[in-house]
C-alpha positions as CSV (number, residue, x, y, z in Angstrom):
1,M,13.0,-11.1,-19.7
2,S,15.3,-10.8,-16.9
3,V,16.0,-7.5,-15.6
4,V,18.2,-5.9,-12.6
5,L,16.2,-3.3,-11.1
6,N,18.4,-0.8,-9.2
7,N,17.4,1.3,-6.2
8,V,13.9,-0.5,-5.5
9,N,12.6,1.4,-2.6
10,S,15.1,3.5,-2.3
11,L,15.6,6.4,0.4
12,P,15.7,9.9,-0.9
13,V,18.6,10.4,0.9
14,R,21.0,7.7,1.4
15,T,22.2,6.5,5.1
16,W,24.9,4.2,6.7
17,R,25.2,1.3,4.3
18,R,25.3,-1.1,7.1
19,L,22.1,-0.4,8.0
20,G,20.8,-2.2,5.0
21,V,17.8,0.3,4.2
22,N,19.1,2.3,1.4
23,G,17.2,0.4,-1.2
24,E,17.5,-2.9,-3.1
25,T,19.0,-4.3,-6.1
26,L,16.9,-7.1,-7.4
27,D,17.7,-9.5,-10.3
28,I,14.4,-10.5,-11.6
29,A,12.2,-11.9,-14.2
30,L,9.6,-9.6,-15.8
31,P,7.1,-11.9,-17.7
32,E,6.0,-11.1,-21.3
33,Q,2.4,-9.7,-21.1
34,R,-0.3,-12.4,-20.9
35,A,-4.3,-12.1,-21.2
36,F,-5.9,-11.6,-18.1
37,E,-9.7,-11.8,-17.3
38,Y,-11.5,-9.8,-14.5
39,K,-14.8,-8.1,-14.1
40,K,-14.6,-4.6,-14.9
41,P,-16.4,-2.3,-12.5
42,V,-19.8,-0.7,-13.0
43,L,-19.2,2.9,-13.1
44,P,-21.9,5.5,-11.1
45,D,-23.4,8.4,-12.1
46,G,-20.6,11.2,-12.4
47,V,-18.0,8.7,-13.0
48,T,-16.5,8.0,-16.8
49,K,-13.8,6.2,-18.6
50,T,-10.7,7.9,-19.5
51,H,-7.3,7.4,-20.5
52,E,-3.9,7.9,-18.7
53,S,-3.1,11.1,-21.2
54,V,-5.0,12.6,-18.7
55,L,-2.1,12.5,-16.6
56,V,0.5,13.7,-19.1
57,C,0.6,17.5,-17.4
58,A,1.4,16.2,-13.9
59,E,4.8,15.0,-12.7
60,F,4.8,11.9,-11.1
61,K,7.6,9.9,-9.7
62,S,7.9,6.2,-8.3
63,A,8.5,5.3,-4.8
64,A,9.4,1.6,-5.7
65,A,11.5,1.8,-8.9
66,E,11.2,3.9,-11.9
67,E,11.9,0.9,-14.1
68,L,9.5,-1.2,-12.6
69,A,6.8,1.5,-13.4
70,A,7.5,1.7,-17.1
71,Y,7.4,-1.8,-17.4
72,T,3.6,-2.2,-15.8
73,R,2.6,0.9,-17.9
74,V,3.7,-0.7,-21.3
75,H,2.6,-4.0,-20.7
76,S,0.0,-3.8,-18.5
77,N,-3.0,-6.8,-18.7
78,A,-5.5,-4.9,-16.4
79,G,-6.4,-1.5,-14.9
80,I,-9.0,0.9,-14.9
81,A,-8.7,4.8,-15.8
82,I,-11.6,6.6,-14.4
83,R,-12.5,10.3,-14.1
84,S,-15.0,12.0,-11.6
85,A,-16.8,15.2,-12.7
86,L,-16.5,18.8,-11.5
87,G,-18.3,18.8,-8.3
88,V,-19.8,15.3,-8.3
89,K,-19.6,13.8,-4.8
90,V,-19.7,9.5,-5.6
91,A,-21.5,8.1,-2.5
92,E,-21.0,4.5,-3.4
93,P,-17.2,3.1,-3.6
94,I,-16.2,2.0,-7.0
95,T,-14.5,-1.5,-6.4
96,V,-12.4,-3.5,-8.9
97,R,-11.0,-7.2,-7.7
98,Y,-8.1,-8.7,-9.2
99,N,-8.2,-12.4,-8.7
100,V,-4.8,-14.7,-10.0
101,S,-5.0,-18.3,-10.7
102,A,-3.0,-21.4,-11.9
103,K,-4.3,-20.4,-15.5
104,Q,-3.5,-17.0,-15.3
105,P,-0.4,-16.2,-12.9
106,V,0.7,-13.0,-14.2
107,L,-0.9,-9.9,-13.5
108,V,0.2,-6.6,-14.3
109,D,-2.4,-4.0,-13.7
110,N,-2.1,0.3,-14.8
111,N,-4.7,2.2,-12.6
112,V,-5.7,6.1,-13.5
113,I,-7.7,8.1,-11.2
114,F,-8.6,11.6,-12.1
115,A,-10.3,13.9,-9.9
116,E,-11.6,17.0,-11.1
117,A,-12.5,19.8,-8.9
118,H,-14.5,19.8,-5.7
119,S,-15.1,15.9,-6.6
120,E,-15.0,13.0,-4.1
121,V,-14.4,9.3,-5.2
122,T,-13.5,6.2,-3.2
123,V,-12.0,3.3,-5.2
124,V,-11.4,0.0,-3.5
125,I,-8.7,-2.2,-5.1
126,I,-8.9,-6.0,-4.0
127,Y,-5.9,-8.2,-5.1
128,G,-6.1,-11.8,-4.3
129,E,-6.9,-15.6,-5.6
130,N,-9.8,-16.8,-7.5
131,D,-12.7,-18.5,-5.2
132,D,-11.6,-22.1,-6.3
133,E,-8.1,-21.5,-4.9
134,R,-9.0,-19.5,-1.9
135,R,-11.4,-22.6,-0.8
136,K,-8.6,-25.3,-1.2
137,P,-6.1,-25.5,1.9
138,E,-2.8,-23.4,1.5
139,G,-0.6,-26.4,0.7
140,F,-2.7,-28.1,-1.7
141,S,-3.7,-25.1,-4.1
142,E,-2.2,-25.1,-7.6
143,L,-0.9,-21.7,-7.4
144,N,1.3,-23.0,-4.8
145,E,3.2,-25.2,-8.2
146,V,3.2,-21.9,-10.0
147,Q,5.3,-18.8,-9.6
148,V,2.6,-16.0,-9.5
149,F,3.8,-12.4,-10.4
150,H,2.1,-9.1,-9.6
151,S,3.2,-5.5,-10.8
152,G,0.5,-2.9,-9.9
153,L,0.6,0.7,-10.8
154,T,-2.1,3.2,-9.3
155,R,-1.6,7.3,-10.2
156,V,-3.9,9.9,-8.8
157,I,-4.5,13.7,-9.6
158,A,-6.5,15.4,-7.1
159,E,-7.5,18.9,-8.9
160,N,-8.7,21.8,-6.1
161,C,-10.5,20.5,-3.7
162,A,-11.1,17.2,-4.8
163,V,-11.0,14.2,-2.4
164,V,-9.9,11.0,-3.3
165,R,-9.7,8.2,-1.1
166,I,-8.0,4.6,-2.3
167,V,-8.1,1.2,-0.5
168,Q,-5.9,-1.6,-1.4
169,V,-6.2,-5.1,0.1
170,Q,-3.9,-7.9,-0.9
171,T,-4.1,-11.3,-0.1
172,F,-2.1,-13.1,-2.6
173,G,-0.9,-16.8,-1.9
174,K,3.0,-17.8,-0.6
175,S,4.1,-18.2,-4.2
176,T,3.9,-14.6,-5.3
177,A,6.3,-11.9,-5.8
178,H,4.1,-8.7,-5.5
179,F,4.9,-5.4,-6.7
180,S,2.7,-2.3,-5.8
181,D,3.5,1.4,-6.6
182,F,1.2,4.2,-5.9
183,S,1.8,7.9,-6.6
184,A,-0.5,11.1,-6.3
185,V,-0.2,14.9,-7.1
186,I,-2.6,16.7,-5.2
187,A,-3.6,20.6,-6.0
188,N,-4.8,23.5,-3.7
189,G,-7.3,22.4,-1.0
190,A,-7.4,18.9,-1.8
191,R,-6.8,15.5,0.0
192,V,-5.8,12.0,-1.2
193,E,-6.1,9.2,1.6
194,L,-4.3,6.0,0.7
195,T,-5.4,2.7,2.9
196,R,-3.3,-0.6,2.5
197,L,-3.8,-4.0,4.0
198,E,-0.9,-6.0,3.2
199,L,-1.7,-9.4,4.2
200,G,-0.2,-11.9,2.0
201,A,2.8,-12.5,-0.6
202,Q,5.9,-14.3,-0.2
203,N,7.8,-10.8,-1.3
204,V,5.9,-7.5,-0.8
205,Y,7.2,-4.3,-2.2
206,A,5.3,-1.4,-1.8
207,G,6.0,2.4,-2.9
208,C,4.0,5.5,-2.1
209,H,4.7,8.8,-3.3
210,M,2.9,12.0,-2.4
211,K,3.3,15.0,-3.8
212,L,1.6,17.7,-2.0
213,E,1.8,20.4,-4.8
214,G,-0.8,22.9,-4.1
215,D,-1.4,25.3,-0.8
216,K,-3.3,23.5,1.8
217,S,-3.3,20.2,0.2
218,E,-3.6,16.8,2.6
219,A,-2.2,13.5,2.1
220,R,-2.9,10.6,4.4
221,T,-1.7,6.8,4.5
222,D,-2.9,4.1,6.7
223,T,-1.2,0.4,6.3
224,F,-1.6,-2.5,7.9
225,Y,0.9,-5.3,7.2
226,F,1.0,-9.1,8.4
227,G,4.2,-11.2,8.1
228,D,4.8,-14.8,8.9
229,G,6.9,-17.8,7.6
230,D,9.8,-16.5,5.8
231,R,8.3,-14.0,3.7
232,K,9.8,-10.4,3.1
233,L,8.1,-6.9,3.2
234,D,9.8,-3.8,1.9
235,F,8.1,-0.4,2.2
236,N,9.0,2.8,1.0
237,Y,6.5,5.9,1.5
238,V,7.6,9.6,0.8
239,A,5.4,12.8,1.3
240,R,7.0,15.7,-0.4
241,H,5.5,19.1,0.7
242,H,5.7,21.8,-2.0
243,G,2.2,24.1,-1.0
244,K,1.9,26.3,1.8
245,G,0.3,25.0,4.5
246,T,0.2,21.5,3.6
247,D,-0.3,18.7,5.7
248,S,0.4,14.7,5.4
249,K,0.2,11.9,8.1
250,M,1.6,8.6,8.0
251,E,0.6,5.8,10.1
252,T,1.9,2.0,9.8
253,C,1.4,-0.8,12.0
254,G,1.5,-4.8,11.7
255,A,2.6,-7.8,13.2
256,L,5.5,-10.2,12.5
257,F,5.8,-14.1,13.3
258,D,8.3,-16.7,12.5
259,N,11.4,-16.1,10.3
260,C,9.7,-12.7,8.1
261,H,11.7,-9.8,7.4
262,K,10.3,-6.4,7.3
263,I,11.6,-3.1,6.3
264,F,10.0,0.5,6.6
265,R,11.0,3.5,4.9
266,G,9.0,7.2,5.8
267,T,9.9,10.3,4.4
268,I,8.6,13.9,4.9
269,D,10.5,16.1,2.5
270,F,9.5,19.8,3.0
271,I,10.8,21.7,0.2
272,N,11.9,25.1,0.4
273,G,8.5,27.5,0.0
274,A,6.6,24.8,2.0
275,S,5.8,27.1,4.7
276,D,3.5,26.4,7.6
277,S,3.2,22.8,6.5
278,K,3.0,19.8,8.9
279,G,4.2,16.5,8.4
280,A,3.7,13.5,10.7
281,E,4.4,9.7,10.7
282,S,4.2,6.8,13.4
283,E,4.6,3.1,13.2
284,S,4.0,0.2,15.7
285,T,5.1,-3.2,15.2
286,L,4.2,-6.1,17.3
287,M,7.1,-9.2,17.4
288,F,5.8,-12.3,18.1
289,S,9.5,-14.1,17.4
290,E,12.7,-14.0,18.3
291,N,13.4,-14.7,14.6
292,A,12.0,-12.0,12.9
293,R,13.4,-8.7,11.9
294,N,12.4,-5.4,11.5
295,R,14.1,-2.3,10.2
296,S,12.6,1.1,10.4
297,A,13.9,4.4,8.8
298,P,12.1,7.6,9.6
299,L,13.7,10.4,8.0
300,I,12.5,13.9,7.9
301,L,14.2,16.4,5.2
302,C,14.0,20.0,6.0
303,G,14.3,22.8,3.0
304,E,12.2,25.3,4.7
305,E,12.2,26.8,8.2
306,S,8.7,27.5,9.1
307,V,7.5,23.6,9.4
308,E,6.6,20.8,11.8
309,G,7.4,17.3,11.4
310,S,7.6,14.6,13.8
311,H,7.9,10.8,13.8
312,A,7.3,8.2,16.6
313,A,8.0,4.2,16.9
314,S,6.8,1.4,19.1
315,I,8.4,-1.7,17.8
316,G,8.9,-4.8,20.2
317,R,8.1,-8.3,21.4
318,I,4.2,-8.8,22.7
319,D,3.9,-7.6,26.3
320,E,3.6,-10.7,28.2
321,S,1.3,-9.1,31.0
322,K,-1.1,-8.5,28.4
323,L,-0.5,-12.0,27.1
324,Y,-1.1,-13.7,30.4
325,Y,-4.6,-11.4,31.5
326,L,-6.0,-12.5,28.2
327,R,-5.1,-16.4,28.9
328,S,-6.4,-15.6,32.5
329,R,-9.8,-14.8,31.1
330,G,-9.9,-18.1,29.1
331,L,-8.3,-17.4,25.9
332,S,-5.9,-19.8,24.7
333,E,-2.3,-18.3,23.7
334,A,-3.2,-18.6,20.0
335,D,-6.7,-16.9,20.6
336,A,-4.8,-14.1,22.6
337,K,-2.3,-13.7,19.5
338,R,-5.3,-13.5,17.3
339,L,-7.1,-10.9,19.4
340,M,-4.3,-8.5,19.7
341,V,-3.2,-8.9,15.9
342,T,-7.0,-8.6,14.9
343,A,-7.6,-5.5,17.0
344,Q,-4.6,-3.8,15.4
345,M,-5.9,-4.6,12.0
346,E,-8.8,-3.1,12.7
347,T,-7.8,0.5,13.2
348,V,-6.7,0.2,9.6
349,M,-9.6,-1.7,8.3
350,K,-12.3,0.8,8.9
351,N,-11.5,2.6,6.1
352,L,-12.7,-0.4,4.3
353,P,-16.3,0.5,3.1
354,S,-17.6,-3.2,2.5
355,E,-18.5,-5.0,6.1
356,Q,-18.6,-8.0,4.1
357,E,-15.0,-7.5,2.8
358,R,-13.9,-6.6,6.7
359,D,-15.7,-9.8,7.7
360,R,-13.9,-11.8,5.2
361,L,-10.5,-10.3,6.1
362,R,-10.9,-11.1,9.7
363,E,-11.9,-14.8,9.1
364,W,-8.7,-14.8,6.4
365,L,-6.1,-13.4,9.1
366,G,-7.7,-15.7,11.9
367,A,-6.8,-18.7,10.0
368,R,-3.6,-17.6,9.0
369,I,-2.7,-17.1,13.1
């Protein structure tokens, strides 16, 4: 079905329209629900299956598009819904893989993570292509002849003093439209960490909304993106501080090649009553092409006086002196660029608990560069 999505990745407060960062309006075809086969993760002791009804008392807000979040809830063909028990600290990460293929090009996953008080859990969600497609050269993959669609929704509740770590890795092929929406409600003394590696797909729309509801709650986001060709990357992150003494931090970095186009919106919103709270956001972007386009919109909203907010950005072309130094040490220009980009990725990839998966991403990204 064809629908018009209004206010995709929209800023909470609009700015000059000529800047082109207020949000997107998309006319897209949302596919009908199809079967999708994937291997469900084995749950460790202290973690059980649950249902999204556990979220009924929480107020979630989409940072991507409310219409798309509703579509994902209704038409999901994959997903996990888990609950960590009171006081249980799960040592091993829970990993789920969603691999598209020419036979199953539609993935709509609805993920629910509910962490009871004083529990601790790590969930790794890996999006990509199946092994047979991944081994083929990109130009010969059958997936290039098929329009791949992905819409993912991940919602988290962290009760008092719980710790939830979510790692999302995306290596879809160039024929994929990729929508990823994340939202969390964080109670007193709880902490939610989101790590994202957005490395593939033709069009990327990624939203994140953290509601720091309880006093002394914490939110962290670490994001790395890679754009080449004529890919489009569109991000919208919001940290909304409600409780007293809350703390949020957004760190984003990436590299743009060729004719890639990227927008990053980062908002820290201090609601009235969120006294003694802190929020910080930073972004570092390497530009490897004069034709690549980057737009960043850092935003701090203050409804409370006793708060501390900051933002910083470093965006520009590659430092020629650094490139010259690396080449003088025997590296080719391609190897020097590869080293600079992968070094940047390492700062985010350290949050991925699997060394095997880190090696795979290093090889995958190296081949792309």
